[in-house]
FIDRENTOR-145010 format. One line per 8 residues: number of its first residue (from 0); their letters; for each residue x, z negated, y of N, C-alpha, C. Coordinates in Angstrom, 3 decimals, decimal comma. Atoms other than C-alpha are relative to their C-alpha. Last residue first. Layout:
N
NUM = A = X:Z:Y:X:Z:Y:X:Z:Y  ...
This chain:
289
288 = GADSLSDA = 0,966:0,755:-0,794:-2,567:37,399:19,328:0,678:-0,868:1,023  -0,386:1,423:0,017:0,142:38,406:16,839:-0,986:-0,851:0,797  0,312:0,539:1,329:-1,626:41,724:16,255:0,321:-1,494:-0,052  1,448:0,149:0,086:-1,599:42,374:20,006:-0,417:-0,550:-1,358  0,403:1,165:-0,784:2,133:41,667:20,194:-1,512:-0,224:-0,104  -0,011:-0,206:-1,460:2,794:44,122:17,375:-0,426:-1,273:0,703  -0,599:-1,298:-0,318:3,482:44,382:13,655:0,102:0,250:1,496  0,902:-0,959:-0,640:2,862:40,682:12,988:0,751:1,286:0,336
280 = QRCVDLVA = 0,766:-0,704:1,022:4,819:38,619:10,458:-0,891:1,086:0,576  -0,914:-0,718:0,884:7,501:37,536:12,916:-0,743:0,826:-1,043  -0,585:-1,138:-0,711:4,924:36,630:15,550:0,892:0,837:-0,918  1,052:-1,009:-0,198:2,932:34,469:13,162:0,578:1,249:0,662  0,292:-0,575:1,318:6,077:32,616:12,047:-1,059:1,091:0,108  -1,049:-0,961:0,330:7,128:32,137:15,677:-0,250:0,667:-1,345  0,149:-1,159:-0,876:3,809:30,498:16,556:1,027:1,078:-0,354  1,174:-0,735:0,473:3,996:28,201:13,497:-0,232:1,247:0,844
272 = KLQLRDFL = -0,384:-0,708:1,219:7,552:27,192:14,444:-1,167:0,833:-0,525  -0,806:-1,144:-0,403:6,378:26,345:17,954:0,426:0,820:-1,212  0,870:-0,983:-0,643:3,630:24,092:16,603:0,770:1,268:0,360  0,792:-0,621:1,053:6,032:22,354:14,219:-0,952:1,046:0,575  -0,898:-0,860:0,771:8,475:21,716:17,056:-0,776:0,736:-1,089  -0,217:-1,227:-0,780:5,761:20,386:19,327:0,852:0,985:-0,787  1,285:-0,718:-0,013:4,742:17,892:16,598:0,139:1,315:0,772  0,205:-0,644:1,296:8,389:16,900:16,012:-1,299:0,799:-0,022
264 = DMVLNEGL = 0,954:0,759:0,796:9,008:16,234:19,715:-0,309:0,755:-1,287  1,399:-0,416:-0,079:11,989:18,244:20,907:-0,845:-0,898:-0,880  0,817:1,051:0,600:15,608:17,369:21,729:-1,465:0,366:0,193  1,319:0,181:-0,596:17,690:20,485:22,366:-0,783:-1,071:-0,763  0,101:1,274:-0,722:21,319:19,956:21,331:-1,375:-0,238:0,631  -0,103:1,157:0,880:21,498:22,595:18,600:-0,318:-1,309:0,716  -1,210:0,783:-0,197:20,282:25,427:20,789:-0,028:-1,285:-0,797  0,138:0,930:-1,117:16,864:26,992:21,250:1,258:-0,795:0,303
256 = LRNLGDDP = 0,648:-0,590:-1,172:17,016:30,104:19,103:0,103:-0,892:1,226  -0,721:-1,232:-0,354:19,536:29,061:16,452:-0,576:0,638:1,258  -1,275:0,367:-0,625:18,107:25,522:16,441:0,782:1,233:0,439  0,156:0,180:-1,445:14,629:26,928:15,863:1,321:-0,350:0,679  -0,449:-1,161:-0,758:15,461:28,354:12,433:-0,073:-0,180:1,508  1,122:-0,908:-0,196:13,338:25,807:10,591:0,371:1,224:0,825  -0,618:-1,322:-0,028:16,088:23,656:9,083:-1,107:1,048:0,099  0,606:-0,974:0,898:14,528:20,306:9,974:0,640:1,374:0,175
248 = QALGWAYR = 1,022:-0,758:-0,700:17,035:18,041:11,732:-0,620:0,987:-0,980  -0,311:-1,350:-0,477:18,859:15,798:9,329:-1,131:0,519:0,859  -1,170:-0,561:0,681:19,120:12,344:7,752:0,398:1,353:0,566  -1,119:-0,093:-0,929:16,849:10,453:10,134:1,245:0,590:-0,607  -0,947:1,084:0,280:14,485:9,361:7,353:1,220:0,043:0,914  0,702:1,272:-0,195:11,640:11,479:8,732:0,932:-1,187:-0,205  0,190:0,194:-1,442:14,005:14,463:9,054:-0,645:-1,351:0,276  -1,323:0,258:-0,583:15,133:14,145:5,447:-0,108:-0,279:1,485
240 = LRDIEEEV = -0,379:1,363:0,359:11,510:13,842:4,370:1,360:-0,362:0,583  0,851:0,914:-0,753:10,526:16,991:6,263:0,385:-1,446:-0,269  -0,456:0,001:-1,394:13,489:18,941:4,912:-0,806:-0,986:0,838  -1,275:0,732:-0,003:12,541:17,882:1,374:0,561:-0,058:1,417  0,312:1,423:0,091:8,966:18,982:2,022:1,269:-0,841:0,014  0,590:0,424:-1,269:10,077:22,406:3,249:-0,291:-1,502:-0,007  -1,078:0,055:-0,977:12,365:22,791:0,223:-0,508:-0,433:1,365  -0,821:1,173:0,293:9,510:21,858:-2,120:1,113:-0,132:1,028
232 = QAEDIRGS = 0,736:1,192:-0,446:7,204:24,363:-0,480:0,826:-1,258:-0,192  -0,010:-0,034:-1,465:9,775:27,127:-0,904:-0,719:-1,221:0,573  -1,280:0,510:-0,496:10,328:26,143:-4,535:0,051:-0,026:1,525  -1,184:-0,813:0,286:6,678:26,591:-5,470:1,245:-0,601:0,650  -0,995:0,400:-0,986:3,728:24,196:-5,788:1,287:0,739:-0,324  -1,398:0,068:0,410:1,014:26,002:-7,745:0,884:-0,391:1,172  -0,251:1,163:0,840:-2,775:25,567:-7,549:1,426:-0,151:-0,466  0,371:-0,268:1,404:-3,410:29,111:-6,342:0,369:-1,155:-0,926
224 = DALTAMRT = 0,832:-1,177:0,218:-1,563:28,364:-3,091:-0,240:0,186:-1,495  -0,371:-0,889:1,095:-0,261:24,811:-2,665:-0,989:1,154:-0,140  -0,419:-1,298:-0,518:-0,875:23,328:0,793:0,320:1,010:-1,094  1,009:-0,519:-0,918:-2,913:20,328:-0,371:0,327:1,424:0,447  1,166:-0,402:0,785:-0,670:19,707:-3,390:-1,068:0,633:0,890  -0,312:-1,219:0,740:2,464:19,722:-1,221:-1,208:0,503:-0,783  -0,252:-1,112:-0,928:1,045:17,245:1,292:0,230:1,305:-0,758  1,279:-0,446:-0,548:-0,427:15,022:-1,435:0,191:1,171:0,962
216 = ISASLERF = 0,647:-0,818:1,021:2,914:14,829:-3,249:-1,316:0,558:0,529  -0,802:-1,204:0,206:4,652:13,602:-0,095:-0,650:0,942:-1,004  0,245:-0,898:-1,133:1,887:11,162:0,798:0,746:1,315:-0,171  1,371:-0,499:0,110:2,050:9,601:-2,682:-0,308:0,994:1,112  -0,012:-0,984:1,082:5,830:9,297:-2,458:-1,381:0,626:-0,158  -0,660:-1,186:-0,546:5,433:7,579:0,913:0,101:1,102:-1,046  0,927:-0,631:-0,940:2,878:5,154:-0,487:0,603:1,276:0,566  0,926:-0,857:0,740:5,162:4,494:-3,456:-1,021:0,661:0,919
208 = NGLWAAES = 0,164:0,243:1,431:8,019:3,250:-1,243:-1,057:0,923:-0,617  1,365:0,464:0,212:7,520:3,637:2,511:-0,348:-0,216:-1,453  0,217:1,182:-0,827:11,262:3,809:3,178:-1,399:-0,569:-0,170  1,332:0,504:0,352:11,738:6,199:0,275:-0,313:-1,298:0,746  0,099:1,388:-0,467:15,475:6,625:1,095:-1,303:-0,662:-0,413  1,410:0,298:-0,267:16,147:9,772:-0,950:-0,164:-1,474:0,353  0,341:-0,473:-1,336:19,855:10,601:-0,612:-1,422:-0,396:0,394  -0,330:1,074:-0,933:20,748:8,452:-3,635:-0,338:0,390:1,436
200 = SSAFALYR = -1,383:0,087:-0,452:18,955:10,999:-5,793:0,201:-1,162:0,959  -0,701:1,007:0,799:15,692:10,525:-7,703:1,436:-0,211:0,471  0,723:1,272:-0,077:13,481:12,306:-5,160:0,736:-1,119:-0,720  -0,144:0,595:-1,329:16,050:15,083:-4,756:-0,619:-1,387:0,054  -1,419:0,278:-0,216:16,365:15,814:-8,479:0,226:-0,644:1,357  -0,340:1,212:0,744:12,606:15,447:-8,924:1,468:-0,368:0,192  0,588:1,157:-0,671:11,911:17,949:-6,161:0,401:-1,293:-0,703  -0,642:0,200:-1,299:14,367:20,530:-7,525:-0,543:-1,247:0,685
192 = RRAELNFR = -1,373:0,470:0,217:13,237:20,169:-11,127:0,682:-0,311:1,319  0,069:1,385:0,475:9,589:20,428:-10,116:1,399:-0,578:-0,194  0,406:0,832:-1,141:10,234:23,555:-8,051:-0,054:-1,460:-0,404  -1,186:0,224:-0,825:12,180:25,105:-10,942:-0,324:-0,875:1,214  -1,032:0,732:0,729:9,256:24,630:-13,334:1,200:-0,316:0,885  -0,786:-0,943:0,771:6,522:25,619:-10,886:1,172:-0,761:-0,609  -1,254:-0,551:-0,489:4,693:22,472:-9,888:0,414:1,198:-0,850  -1,209:0,223:0,789:1,043:21,868:-10,781:1,215:0,574:0,721
184 = VMQGHERA = -1,193:-0,585:-0,616:-2,249:21,492:-8,931:1,208:-0,372:-0,848  -1,246:0,405:0,634:-5,615:20,883:-10,611:1,162:0,750:0,641  -0,919:-1,106:0,261:-8,557:21,284:-8,248:1,296:-0,532:-0,593  0,561:-0,938:0,959:-11,642:19,086:-7,951:0,869:1,199:-0,285  0,251:-1,287:-0,638:-10,471:17,438:-4,744:-0,528:1,059:-0,966  0,605:0,138:-1,318:-10,515:13,726:-5,602:-0,400:1,343:0,610  1,275:0,718:0,075:-9,953:14,043:-9,332:-0,711:0,006:1,342  0,957:-0,845:0,728:-7,277:16,746:-8,949:-1,370:-0,669:-0,072
176 = HRELEFDI = 0,396:-1,070:-0,909:-5,462:14,723:-6,276:-1,046:0,901:-0,665  0,913:0,600:-0,974:-5,458:11,722:-8,610:-0,493:1,050:0,987  1,273:0,234:0,687:-3,972:13,845:-11,387:-1,020:-0,618:0,949  0,630:-1,314:0,183:-1,267:15,127:-9,030:-1,350:-0,142:-0,704  0,523:-0,434:-1,289:-0,522:11,556:-7,927:-0,669:1,372:-0,100  1,157:0,832:-0,364:-0,188:10,318:-11,510:-0,636:0,485:1,297  1,137:-0,452:0,815:2,084:13,234:-12,445:-1,265:-0,771:0,348  0,300:-1,353:-0,462:4,413:12,412:-9,546:-1,209:0,533:-0,759
168 = NPEIDERR = 0,875:0,137:-1,153:4,117:8,751:-10,529:-0,288:1,345:0,668  1,382:0,250:0,413:5,456:9,538:-13,995:-0,959:-0,165:1,172  0,600:-1,137:0,709:8,509:11,203:-12,402:-1,417:-0,289:-0,496  0,370:-1,100:-0,889:9,262:8,489:-9,835:-0,720:1,111:-0,748  1,452:-0,059:-0,171:9,124:5,425:-12,092:-0,439:1,202:0,824  0,591:-0,483:1,254:12,693:5,889:-13,380:-1,516:0,107:0,090  0,026:-1,460:-0,010:13,792:5,601:-9,750:-0,564:0,580:-1,296  0,788:-0,314:1,207:12,807:1,939:-9,695:-0,115:1,516:-0,138
160 = GVLGPLDF = -0,491:0,824:1,099:15,217:0,392:-7,186:-0,715:0,252:-1,301  -1,411:-0,365:0,220:14,703:3,200:-4,684:0,624:-0,841:-1,106  -0,121:-1,200:0,824:10,952:2,720:-5,140:1,448:0,378:-0,267  0,490:-1,221:-0,619:11,003:-0,841:-3,857:0,289:1,202:-0,883  -0,925:-0,745:-0,852:11,623:-3,699:-6,258:-0,709:1,166:0,681  0,196:-1,440:0,140:8,720:-5,836:-7,478:0,973:0,719:0,920  -0,582:-0,808:-1,065:9,753:-9,465:-7,967:-0,208:1,482:-0,314  -0,550:-1,278:0,432:7,450:-11,540:-10,174:0,494:0,775:1,218
152 = TWLNIRAY = -0,474:-0,811:-1,120:6,606:-15,207:-9,806:0,665:1,269:-0,526  -0,436:-1,300:0,519:4,497:-17,277:-12,213:0,370:0,881:1,189  -0,215:0,229:1,422:4,206:-20,954:-11,289:0,513:1,260:-0,684  -1,311:-0,465:0,429:4,771:-20,214:-7,580:0,256:-0,250:-1,485  0,124:-1,422:0,333:1,193:-20,392:-6,318:1,264:0,559:-0,638  1,197:-0,267:0,800:0,990:-24,201:-6,416:-0,098:1,456:-0,428  -0,200:0,492:1,363:4,577:-24,827:-5,312:-1,183:0,354:-0,891  -1,014:-0,855:0,628:4,042:-22,610:-2,271:0,235:-0,421:-1,442
144 = LDERFLGE = 0,670:-1,249:0,345:0,828:-24,470:-1,470:0,969:0,955:-0,682  0,872:0,258:1,144:2,646:-27,822:-1,663:-0,763:1,256:-0,414  -0,797:0,133:1,220:5,500:-26,571:0,550:-0,891:-0,212:-1,215  0,110:1,309:0,634:3,118:-25,368:3,251:0,784:-0,032:-1,316  0,837:-0,118:1,195:4,361:-22,298:5,096:0,023:-1,333:-0,739  1,032:-1,002:-0,230:5,748:-22,019:8,621:-0,934:0,175:-1,200  1,256:0,660:-0,327:7,804:-25,220:8,576:-1,154:0,949:0,239  0,232:-0,117:-1,438:11,100:-23,335:8,773:-1,287:-0,683:0,438
136 = AVRSRLDR = -1,071:0,729:-0,687:12,118:-24,543:5,298:-0,189:0,017:1,514  0,227:1,422:0,252:8,746:-23,390:3,929:1,028:-0,829:0,761  1,104:0,376:-0,882:9,246:-20,019:5,625:-0,404:-1,458:-0,209  -0,522:0,128:-1,367:12,651:-19,737:3,980:-1,096:-0,426:0,967  -0,840:1,209:-0,018:11,136:-20,461:0,572:0,572:-0,233:1,393  0,832:1,171:-0,292:8,409:-17,913:1,309:0,810:-1,290:0,007  -0,619:1,063:0,791:10,920:-15,070:1,556:-0,751:-1,292:0,333  -0,870:0,984:-0,639:8,601:-12,402:2,935:0,640:-0,937:-1,022
128 = HTGAIILF = -1,301:-0,659:-0,119:7,151:-9,239:1,353:1,027:-0,973:0,607  -0,723:0,155:-1,255:4,170:-11,174:0,058:1,262:0,851:-0,013  -1,061:-0,976:-0,216:1,488:-11,095:-2,611:0,675:-0,249:1,336  -0,476:-0,123:-1,376:-0,755:-13,810:-3,985:1,121:1,032:0,060  -1,310:-0,655:-0,002:-2,786:-13,693:-7,193:0,374:0,205:1,459  -0,625:-0,536:-1,198:-5,630:-16,182:-7,403:1,332:0,658:-0,342  -1,438:-0,073:0,211:-7,923:-16,773:-10,354:0,612:0,648:1,234  -0,653:-1,306:-0,045:-11,429:-17,807:-9,316:1,470:-0,151:-0,373
120 = DSEVEKDS = -1,055:0,056:1,013:-13,888:-20,656:-9,828:0,627:1,389:-0,092  -0,368:-1,344:0,429:-15,974:-21,037:-6,677:1,190:-0,111:-0,945  -0,937:-0,158:1,109:-17,827:-24,128:-5,504:0,273:1,478:-0,268  0,457:-1,014:0,948:-19,495:-25,065:-2,223:1,085:0,171:-1,056  -0,952:-0,792:0,766:-19,026:-28,203:-0,161:-0,709:1,027:-0,878  0,335:-0,023:1,416:-21,588:-29,394:2,376:0,957:0,927:-0,736  -0,430:1,299:0,526:-20,620:-30,425:5,894:-0,334:-0,111:-1,489  0,891:0,676:0,948:-20,710:-26,819:7,097:0,577:-1,362:-0,399
112 = GLPFFRKE = 1,167:0,575:-0,659:-19,206:-25,280:10,255:-0,930:-0,769:-0,912  -0,197:0,329:-1,403:-16,783:-23,023:8,364:-1,312:-0,489:0,618  0,128:-1,157:-0,902:-17,521:-23,120:4,653:0,129:-0,463:1,447  1,063:0,025:-1,011:-16,234:-26,304:3,000:-0,033:1,331:0,744  -0,456:-0,079:-1,379:-14,213:-26,027:-0,220:-1,213:-0,023:0,925  1,044:0,344:-0,970:-14,387:-26,484:-3,965:0,582:0,073:1,401  1,059:-1,005:0,134:-12,397:-25,073:-6,910:-1,190:-0,316:0,907  1,263:0,672:0,311:-10,391:-28,329:-6,814:-1,153:0,970:-0,261
104 = EIAKLLMA = -0,140:1,173:0,869:-6,801:-27,087:-6,938:-1,347:-0,560:-0,453  -0,694:-0,349:1,240:-7,208:-23,550:-5,628:-0,010:-1,175:-0,966  0,864:-0,889:0,777:-9,856:-24,470:-3,039:0,635:0,377:-1,330  1,100:0,787:0,561:-7,833:-27,443:-1,823:-0,891:0,869:-0,892  -0,579:0,887:1,009:-4,748:-25,273:-1,378:-1,094:-0,829:-0,669  -0,226:-0,794:1,206:-6,816:-22,628:0,410:0,583:-0,862:-1,114  1,281:-0,179:0,679:-8,124:-25,177:2,900:0,165:0,794:-1,295  0,465:1,301:0,486:-4,598:-26,284:3,817:-1,311:0,138:-0,768
96 = QEDAGLEG = -0,828:0,413:1,135:-3,281:-22,719:4,051:-0,507:-1,300:-0,609  0,433:-0,784:1,160:-6,204:-21,661:6,250:0,803:-0,378:-1,243  1,315:0,504:0,417:-5,442:-24,491:8,658:-0,499:0,737:-1,237  -0,129:1,315:0,625:-1,721:-23,627:8,803:-1,340:-0,527:-0,506  -0,238:1,121:-0,889:-2,248:-19,917:9,485:-0,013:-1,332:-0,741  1,120:0,909:-0,235:-1,933:-17,248:6,810:0,396:-1,123:0,948  0,494:-0,147:-1,372:0,837:-14,666:7,268:-1,162:-0,934:0,304  -0,876:0,700:-0,935:2,769:-15,755:4,164:-0,456:0,079:1,440
88 = IEDLFLMG = 0,475:1,378:-0,143:-0,195:-14,689:2,037:0,851:-0,787:0,982  -0,674:0,561:-1,176:0,763:-11,062:2,617:-0,489:-1,407:0,297  -1,249:-0,661:-0,350:-1,750:-9,896:-0,004:0,521:-0,555:1,320  -0,329:0,256:-1,403:-4,332:-12,403:-1,169:1,355:0,627:0,297  -1,363:-0,416:-0,326:-5,743:-11,067:-4,442:0,218:-0,150:1,494  -0,214:-0,148:-1,436:-8,804:-13,007:-5,585:1,464:0,355:0,227  -1,370:0,125:-0,503:-9,822:-12,577:-9,232:0,029:0,236:1,499  -0,875:-1,159:0,021:-13,127:-13,106:-11,018:1,375:-0,315:0,564
80 = GDAARLLG = -0,032:-0,580:1,343:-15,611:-15,819:-11,950:0,930:1,181:-0,135  0,382:0,975:1,022:-16,276:-16,515:-8,267:-0,086:0,673:-1,374  -0,893:-0,117:1,151:-14,447:-13,845:-6,243:-0,347:-0,975:-1,120  0,210:-1,329:0,581:-17,308:-13,428:-3,735:0,840:0,181:-1,264  1,237:0,066:0,785:-17,163:-17,198:-3,169:-0,304:1,344:-0,647  -0,242:0,909:1,116:-13,537:-16,955:-2,123:-1,235:-0,126:-0,878  -0,634:-0,676:1,136:-14,289:-13,830:-0,077:0,250:-0,928:-1,187  -1,455:-0,020:-0,004:-16,774:-15,402:2,310:0,570:0,536:-1,298
72 = DRANQAGT = -0,553:0,662:1,181:-20,439:-16,382:1,845:1,526:-0,079:0,032  -0,881:-0,918:0,732:-21,660:-15,595:5,364:0,640:-0,745:-1,158  -0,973:0,626:0,892:-24,514:-17,204:7,287:0,796:1,069:-0,746  0,428:0,122:1,393:-26,185:-15,255:10,079:1,088:-0,690:-0,806  1,466:-0,002:0,022:-26,027:-15,279:13,868:-0,566:-0,139:-1,399  0,354:0,203:1,414:-22,370:-16,299:13,953:-1,514:-0,115:-0,129  0,157:-1,278:0,692:-21,673:-14,732:17,358:-0,378:-0,136:-1,458  0,677:-1,002:-0,820:-20,293:-17,881:18,922:-0,044:1,340:-0,733
64 = FAGKIHGF = -0,782:-0,356:-1,182:-19,277:-20,267:16,151:-0,776:1,079:0,754  -1,284:0,698:0,111:-20,817:-22,059:13,173:0,900:0,278:1,205  -0,286:0,775:-1,195:-24,285:-20,928:14,292:1,320:-0,730:-0,024  0,569:-0,557:-1,212:-25,355:-19,796:10,832:0,281:-0,925:1,184  1,444:0,183:-0,102:-23,033:-21,183:8,192:-0,476:0,630:1,311  0,458:0,882:-1,070:-19,592:-19,848:7,494:-1,511:-0,135:-0,071  1,386:-0,139:-0,409:-17,559:-18,160:4,764:-0,350:-0,917:1,156  0,810:1,120:0,481:-14,340:-19,412:3,210:-1,486:0,109:0,356
56 = LTSMAGDG = -0,416:0,626:1,259:-12,032:-16,408:3,392:-1,040:-0,967:-0,545  -0,233:-1,017:1,020:-13,594:-14,139:5,997:0,316:-0,631:-1,347  1,283:-0,562:0,401:-15,009:-17,032:8,034:0,171:1,014:-1,124  0,752:1,015:0,737:-11,724:-18,912:8,154:-1,298:0,581:-0,550  -0,731:0,246:1,244:-9,799:-15,797:9,162:-0,751:-0,997:-0,864  0,254:-1,104:0,915:-12,417:-14,751:11,717:0,697:-0,184:-1,323  1,228:0,305:0,735:-12,229:-18,165:13,331:-0,332:1,092:-0,999  0,951:0,917:-0,612:-8,629:-17,359:14,268:-1,194:-0,329:-0,864
48 = RLTACNVE = -0,399:0,795:-1,157:-6,858:-14,310:12,804:-1,151:-0,917:0,425  0,900:1,121:-0,264:-6,926:-12,382:9,513:0,527:-0,845:1,157  1,099:-0,473:-0,854:-5,357:-8,913:9,306:-0,923:-1,132:0,422  -0,563:-0,342:-1,308:-2,004:-10,217:8,015:-1,082:0,471:0,959  0,074:1,173:-0,879:-3,954:-11,884:5,183:0,569:0,291:1,391  -1,333:0,107:-0,590:-4,549:-8,530:3,510:-0,039:-1,095:1,048  -0,074:0,055:-1,458:-7,686:-8,996:1,417:1,466:-0,090:0,409  -1,321:-0,158:-0,609:-8,674:-8,184:-2,162:-0,081:-0,100:1,507
40 = VFRGQMQH = 0,172:0,076:-1,455:-11,581:-9,186:-4,389:1,382:-0,024:0,644  -1,343:-0,012:-0,577:-11,696:-8,182:-8,062:-0,169:0,086:1,511  -0,563:-1,142:-0,732:-15,153:-9,148:-9,244:1,488:-0,157:0,272  0,300:-0,235:-1,412:-16,425:-11,560:-11,885:0,752:1,174:0,589  1,236:-0,749:-0,149:-16,454:-11,455:-15,678:-0,292:0,377:1,454  0,419:-0,002:-1,390:-12,959:-12,577:-16,646:-1,239:0,877:0,125  -0,451:1,254:-0,602:-11,385:-13,450:-19,962:-0,519:-0,154:1,430  1,154:0,877:-0,235:-13,376:-10,772:-21,793:0,412:-1,382:0,509
32 = RSRKLEYI = -0,083:1,050:1,031:-10,138:-9,159:-23,038:-1,134:-1,013:0,143  0,145:-0,684:1,289:-10,945:-5,990:-21,066:0,074:-0,976:-1,163  1,407:-0,351:0,168:-11,523:-8,203:-18,017:-0,238:0,691:-1,340  0,754:1,217:0,305:-8,096:-9,760:-18,371:-1,473:0,316:-0,257  -0,424:0,466:1,324:-6,440:-6,350:-18,578:-0,784:-1,247:-0,408  0,623:-0,879:0,990:-8,463:-5,019:-15,652:0,364:-0,428:-1,420  1,432:0,281:0,042:-7,458:-8,020:-13,521:-0,685:0,841:-1,081  0,108:1,291:0,679:-3,793:-7,571:-14,423:-1,473:-0,389:-0,130
24 = RRALFSKG = -0,235:-0,268:1,424:-4,114:-3,885:-13,474:-0,088:-1,294:-0,813  1,219:-0,594:0,563:-5,688:-4,878:-10,151:0,168:0,301:-1,482  1,022:1,050:0,052:-2,796:-7,203:-9,358:-1,290:0,545:-0,618  -0,304:0,857:1,146:-0,312:-4,473:-10,278:-1,043:-1,101:-0,146  0,271:-0,762:1,220:-1,953:-1,993:-7,896:0,239:-0,859:-1,238  1,448:-0,091:0,154:-2,022:-4,523:-5,073:-0,374:0,713:-1,299  0,509:1,335:0,297:1,657:-5,318:-5,523:-1,500:0,024:-0,261  1,003:-0,012:1,060:2,646:-1,646:-5,780:-0,564:-1,357:-0,355
16 = AGTPGILL = -0,672:0,106:1,296:5,915:-1,393:-3,836:-0,980:-0,061:-1,163  0,041:-1,248:0,734:4,145:-0,056:-0,739:0,650:-0,045:-1,365  1,251:-0,729:-0,167:5,160:-2,926:1,502:0,069:1,334:-0,737  0,241:-0,651:-1,295:8,205:-4,682:0,106:-1,347:0,700:0,033  -0,556:-1,339:-0,097:8,077:-7,021:-2,901:-0,337:0,633:1,333  -0,881:-0,147:-1,155:7,060:-10,442:-4,143:0,574:1,413:0,014  -0,679:-1,290:0,084:4,105:-10,998:-6,457:0,784:0,213:1,287  -0,564:-0,440:-1,270:3,017:-14,638:-6,864:0,787:1,285:-0,227
8 = MPAQSRVA = -1,202:-0,825:0,112:0,722:-15,706:-9,687:0,435:0,415:1,401  -0,302:-0,950:-1,077:-1,881:-18,460:-9,922:1,306:0,758:-0,269  -0,646:0,592:-1,172:-2,592:-20,032:-13,333:0,244:1,054:1,077  0,980:-0,076:-1,071:-5,114:-18,637:-15,820:0,554:-0,592:1,296  0,034:0,992:-1,072:-2,414:-17,919:-18,383:-1,123:0,279:0,986  -0,156:1,379:0,489:-2,288:-16,263:-21,796:-0,228:-1,045:1,086  1,124:0,342:0,871:-3,619:-12,749:-21,081:0,079:-1,439:-0,499  1,281:-0,278:-0,653:-1,431:-12,121:-18,037:-1,183:-0,401:-0,866
0 = M = 0,344:1,072:-0,932:1,579:-13,869:-19,575:-1,400:0,218:0,560
């Protein structure tokens, strides 16, 4: 479909499911086939408000509003000949929706404050975690715009619905860490088996989807000694994830000292654990500092 169609696409899925990543891959595929020469332009519509939303998307002329000291082209013009990815399109206001519909259908629109139309020929991919049909029924999203972007619709499940993607993404994250930090990090064999078994189990909630998996791998890779993630690190990370998901208190030995019912801020708890670890490894109070 990606190489056969120039029609808009709609990607539906929770935050962190990979909508932005998939949109960029579609762009790269089209560009490799010489179907697209322009840029890949991305914006999260949830960050757009008021005159700033209009200006960001459609541009403005000098003096269009207070503070507009210079003209601005806007993202739609920046995407001319390329692809525009509008993530969380369901958050756009009514005025922006109306102007976007015209821009998609006619490839022309008015910058904010201008009486002269400009042109931009772009392919649009929209992303959302909302049920746009319900928002149409509630009057919060234009029915004609929904119909226009709904020709090709793809549902991206969260990570818990795509557990077969966990293992290759572990390797992907380690390779990315190596590129960014100049150091290759690998799991010990048993450590990898243990982490993968937990990550793929029904116990793993992955509330943040692929972003949370990425953060988890990054933590272990950053703390790995000699470029190796061992079983002890994996167990610490599993405890951290369980705690973050509300499944368990971290098993750090503090409950035996402080009592099971003591409620403590996680940051304070980690600090106290670090102090105790230093003390336990020191031969004397002076050595512990």
